[in-house]
C-alpha positions in Angstrom: -0.1 0.2 0.2 1.3 3.5 -0.8 -0.6 7.0 0.6 -2.4 9.5 -1.9 -0.1 11.9 -1.5 -0.8 14.9 -4.1 1.5 13.5 -7.9 1.9 9.9 -6.6 0.1 7.0 -7.5 -1.6 5.1 -4.8 -1.8 1.7 -3.9 -4.5 -0.2 -2.1 -4.6 -4.3 -1.6 -8.0 -6.4 -1.6 -8.0 -9.7 -0.6 -10.6 -12.6 -0.7 -11.8 -12.3 -4.3 -12.8 -15.3 -5.7 -11.4 -16.9 -8.4 -14.1 -17.6 -11.2 -15.0 -13.4 -10.2 -13.2 -10.3 -12.4 -12.7 -7.3 -9.4 -14.7 -3.6 -10.5 -12.9 -1.4 -8.3 -15.1 1.7 -7.6 -13.4 5.4 -7.1 -15.7 8.4 -6.3 -15.8 12.1 -4.8 -19.2 11.0 -3.9 -19.7 8.8 -1.1 -23.4 6.6 -1.0 -24.9 3.9 0.8 -27.0 1.4 -1.8 -27.6 -1.8 -1.0 -26.4 -3.7 -4.5 -29.7 -5.7 -4.8 -31.3 -2.2 -5.2 -29.2 -1.6 -8.7 -28.1 -5.1 -9.7 -30.3 -8.5 -10.2 -27.3 -10.6 -9.1 -26.5 -8.5 -6.4 -25.7 -10.5 -3.0 -28.1 -9.4 -0.3 -26.0 -7.3 2.7 -23.2 -6.1 0.5 -23.3 -2.1 -0.5 -22.2 0.1 -2.5 -20.4 2.5 -0.3 -18.5 4.9 -3.4 -20.2 5.7 -6.0 -19.9 4.9 -9.0 -17.9 7.6 -11.4 -14.5 5.8 -12.1 -14.4 2.1 -12.4 -11.1 0.2 -13.8 -11.7 -4.0 -14.0 -8.7 -5.8 -12.1 -8.4 -9.5 -12.8 -7.6 -10.9 -9.7 -4.6 -12.9 -9.2 -4.4 -15.5 -6.3 -7.8 -13.7 -4.5 -6.4 -10.6 -4.7 -6.2 -7.3 -6.8 -4.6 -4.3 -6.1 -5.8 -0.8 -7.3 -4.1 2.2 -8.5 -5.0 5.6 -8.2 -3.0 8.3 -9.6 -3.6 11.5 -8.4 -2.4 14.5 -9.9 -0.5 17.3 -8.0 -3.1 19.9 -7.8 -2.7 22.1 -5.3 -6.8 21.8 -5.2 -6.8 17.9 -4.0 -5.3 18.3 -1.4 -7.4 16.9 1.7 -10.3 15.5 -0.7 -12.3 12.6 0.6 -11.8 10.0 -2.4 -14.2 7.2 -1.6 -12.6 3.8 -2.8 -14.6 0.0 -2.8 -14.0 -3.3 -4.6 -16.9 -5.0 -6.5 -16.6 -8.6 -7.5 -18.3 -9.9 -10.2 -18.7 -13.2 -10.4 -18.7 -15.9 -13.2 -20.5 -19.4 -14.3 -19.5 -21.5 -16.7 -22.2 -20.6 -19.1 -20.0 -16.7 -19.2 -23.4 -15.4 -17.2 -23.1 -13.3 -14.0 -24.2 -14.8 -11.1 -23.3 -12.7 -8.1 -22.0 -9.5 -7.2 -20.3 -8.4 -3.6 -18.4 -6.0 -2.6 -15.8 -5.1 0.3 -15.5 -3.4 2.6 -15.0 0.3 1.6 -12.0 2.9 2.2 -12.4 7.0 2.1 -8.7 8.0 1.1 -7.5 11.1 2.3 -5.0 13.4 -0.1 -2.7 14.8 0.8 1.2 15.9 0.5 4.5 14.8 1.9 
């Protein structure tokens, strides 16, 4: 993991991603609290989306883990900005259909400087 500092990439790590899943990393400037069942038919009850899906990246897990990279521009007005981040694994069945969508805990990255 690396800290979210202006002008540097930030990296976070998520584990426990199912072997048949693609992880969607969600970064946002807007925190939300939406049950996945309210927005996706395959959403698993009890799983929530805590980062508005403003910027998303699909990542293939390796060994059940993903590292999420967030490039942080060197823009002084961003100092102190909160960036909610979450990983949403999308699981696929044998036929390629989506069988389940779950979610990780969320992080709130606070952009800083060194």
